C-alpha positions in Angstrom: -11.0 38.4 50.6 -11.9 37.0 54.0 -15.2 35.9 55.2 -14.8 37.7 58.5 -12.7 40.6 59.9 -12.4 40.8 63.7 -11.8 44.4 64.7 -10.5 45.2 68.2 -10.1 48.9 69.2 -7.5 49.5 71.9 -6.1 52.2 74.1 -3.9 51.1 77.0 -5.2 47.6 77.2 -2.1 45.7 78.2 -4.0 43.9 81.0 -6.6 42.4 78.7 -5.5 42.4 75.1 -3.5 39.1 75.1 -6.4 37.0 76.4 -8.8 38.7 74.0 -6.6 38.1 70.9 -5.9 34.5 72.0 -9.6 33.8 72.1 -10.1 35.3 68.7 -7.2 33.4 67.1 -8.3 30.1 68.7 -11.8 29.9 67.3 -13.0 26.5 66.1 -13.2 28.0 62.6 -10.8 27.9 59.6 -8.2 30.5 60.5 -7.6 31.3 56.9 -11.1 32.6 56.5 -10.9 35.4 59.0 -8.4 38.2 59.9 -7.6 40.0 63.1 -7.3 43.8 63.0 -6.2 45.8 66.1 -6.9 49.5 65.8 -4.9 51.3 68.4 -5.2 54.9 69.6 -1.5 55.4 70.3 -1.4 53.5 73.6 1.2 54.6 76.0 1.6 51.2 77.7 2.6 47.8 76.3 -0.6 47.2 74.2 1.2 47.6 70.9 4.1 45.3 71.9 1.6 42.6 72.9 -0.9 43.0 70.0 1.2 43.7 67.0 2.6 40.1 66.6 -0.9 38.7 67.2 -2.7 40.7 64.6 -2.9 40.3 60.9 -3.0 44.1 60.7 -2.0 46.5 63.5 -3.2 50.1 62.9 -2.3 53.1 64.9 -4.0 56.5 65.1 -3.4 59.7 67.1 -7.1 60.1 67.5 -8.9 58.8 70.6 -12.4 57.4 70.6 -13.8 53.9 70.3 -16.0 54.9 67.3 -13.0 56.2 65.4 -11.0 53.0 66.3 -13.7 50.8 65.0 -14.2 52.8 61.8 -10.5 52.8 61.1 -10.3 49.0 61.4 -13.4 48.7 59.2 -11.7 50.8 56.5 -8.8 48.3 56.3 -10.9 45.2 56.6 -11.4 42.7 53.7 -14.1 40.5 55.4 -17.6 40.5 54.1 -18.7 40.5 57.7 -17.2 42.8 60.3 -17.0 41.5 63.9 -16.3 44.1 66.5 -14.9 42.9 69.8 -13.9 45.0 72.8 -10.3 44.5 74.1 -11.5 43.2 77.5 -13.6 40.4 76.0 -12.8 36.7 75.8 -14.8 34.8 73.2 -16.0 31.2 73.5 -14.3 28.9 71.0 -17.5 28.5 69.0 -18.4 32.2 68.9 -17.5 32.7 65.2 -19.2 29.4 64.2 -22.4 30.7 65.8 -22.1 34.1 64.2 -21.6 32.5 60.8 -24.8 30.3 61.3 -26.8 33.4 61.9 -25.6 35.1 58.8 -26.5 32.1 56.6 -29.9 33.9 56.5 -29.4 36.5 53.8 -31.9 38.9 55.5 -29.7 39.1 58.6 -27.6 42.3 58.6 -26.4 42.3 62.3 -25.8 39.8 65.0 -24.8 40.2 68.6 -23.5 37.6 70.9 -24.2 37.5 74.6 -21.3 38.2 77.0 -21.4 37.3 80.7 -19.3 39.0 83.3 -15.9 37.4 84.0 -15.3 39.1 87.3 -16.8 41.7 89.6 -19.0 41.9 92.7 -22.7 41.1 92.7 -23.8 44.6 91.6 -21.4 44.8 88.7 -22.3 41.3 87.5 -26.0 41.9 87.6 -25.6 45.1 85.8 -24.2 43.3 82.8 -26.7 40.5 83.0 -29.5 43.1 83.2 -28.1 45.0 80.2 -28.5 41.9 78.0 -31.9 41.1 79.4 -32.9 44.6 78.2 -31.2 44.0 74.9 -33.3 40.8 74.4 -36.5 42.6 75.4 -35.9 45.4 73.0 -35.0 42.9 70.3 -38.3 41.0 70.9 -40.1 44.3 70.4 -38.3 44.8 67.0 -36.1 47.6 68.4 -32.6 46.3 68.2 -30.0 48.3 70.2 -26.8 46.2 70.5 -23.8 47.1 72.7 -20.5 47.1 70.8 -19.0 44.5 73.2 -19.2 41.7 70.6 -21.3 42.5 67.6 -21.1 41.8 63.9 -22.4 43.6 60.8 -22.4 42.9 57.1 -19.7 45.2 55.7 -21.8 46.5 52.8 -24.6 47.6 55.1 -22.1 49.0 57.6 -20.6 51.2 54.8 -24.1 52.3 53.6 -24.8 53.5 57.1 -21.5 55.4 57.3 -20.2 53.3 60.2 -20.1 54.5 63.8 -20.8 58.1 64.6 -17.5 59.6 65.7 -19.2 62.7 67.2 -20.9 60.3 69.8 -18.7 59.5 72.8 -21.3 57.0 74.0 -24.3 55.0 72.5 -22.6 55.1 69.2 -23.1 51.3 69.1 -26.8 51.5 69.8 -27.2 54.2 67.2 -25.5 52.1 64.5 -27.7 49.1 65.2 -30.8 51.3 64.8 -29.6 52.6 61.4 -28.5 49.1 60.2 -31.9 47.6 61.1 -33.4 49.6 58.2 -31.7 47.2 55.8 -32.7 43.9 57.2 -33.0 41.7 60.3 -30.9 42.1 63.4 -30.7 39.2 65.8 -29.3 38.1 69.2 -27.6 34.7 69.0 -27.8 33.2 72.5 -25.2 30.6 71.6 -22.5 33.1 70.6 -21.1 33.6 74.1 -18.3 35.5 75.6 -16.9 36.9 78.8 -16.4 40.5 79.5 -14.6 42.4 82.3 -16.7 44.5 84.7 -13.8 46.9 85.2 -15.9 49.9 84.1 -17.9 49.5 87.3 -14.9 48.9 89.6 -15.2 52.5 90.8 -18.2 54.8 91.2 -20.5 52.0 89.9 -23.8 53.7 90.8 -22.8 57.0 89.1 -21.6 55.2 86.0 -24.7 53.1 85.7 -26.9 56.2 86.1 -24.9 58.0 83.4 -25.5 55.1 81.0 -29.2 55.1 81.8 -29.3 58.8 81.2 -27.4 58.5 78.0 -29.6 55.8 76.6 -32.8 57.7 77.5 -31.3 60.9 76.0 -30.5 59.1 72.8 -34.0 57.4 72.6 -35.8 60.7 73.2 -33.7 63.2 71.4 -31.3 61.3 69.1 -28.3 63.1 70.7 -25.4 61.9 72.8 -22.5 63.0 75.0 -19.3 63.6 73.0 -16.8 62.3 75.6 -16.6 59.0 77.5 -13.2 58.6 79.2 -11.7 55.3 80.3 -12.7 54.3 83.8 -9.2 54.9 85.2 -9.4 58.5 84.0 -12.4 59.2 86.2 -11.5 60.3 89.7 -14.8 61.1 91.4 -18.4 60.0 91.0 -19.3 63.3 89.3 -16.5 63.4 86.7 -18.6 61.9 83.9 -21.3 64.4 84.5 -18.9 67.4 84.7 -17.1 66.4 81.5 -20.4 66.2 79.7 -22.1 69.3 80.9 
């Protein structure tokens, strides 16, 4: 049994997955104490060719959806703590060390790191910085809502909660943190740092940001969520997200 299981969901991530997995493998932490699981949704590019030799386990499913990919990885994980990392994230070398320090408190059930944008124009970069300012503000108010970009959960609590809701195409990560928080303390570790691509805002940034705000408010007010959230390259006009989720 491992101490930690890194779970990286993928679908057509050939541009980013190598740097992501390299950063995971090169943590300043005993490599024998953690495993790397890539959960792929039948990518049609070179993602599998790049990721398979880098992963301890490479899983493939015909089903799309980031919640499903994360849950599938968790089902095959042996670590007592599950660390979910998006494929376009590059972790600092001490990321896992900082996560481990947070979990030395037995009351802690979830920990999020703090990613900063690795690229993008001013609007895109400030959107990501602003997101984590809001995360910290909610956390201070004892309302933890953690994005799934780089977040960790105790596996036993994750299983008690039933994992990520696969009927949610968006805010599935915020929803899970809310449910997990009933079992203990959730915390933001400001020293667990990472970089994340702003590619989701490369095109139609204003419409995308507004859709996220709408989705967050919809979840907070009604507990419901849109069922579909396509990859950014699958969106061809500013209104596509709204049309798909009518």
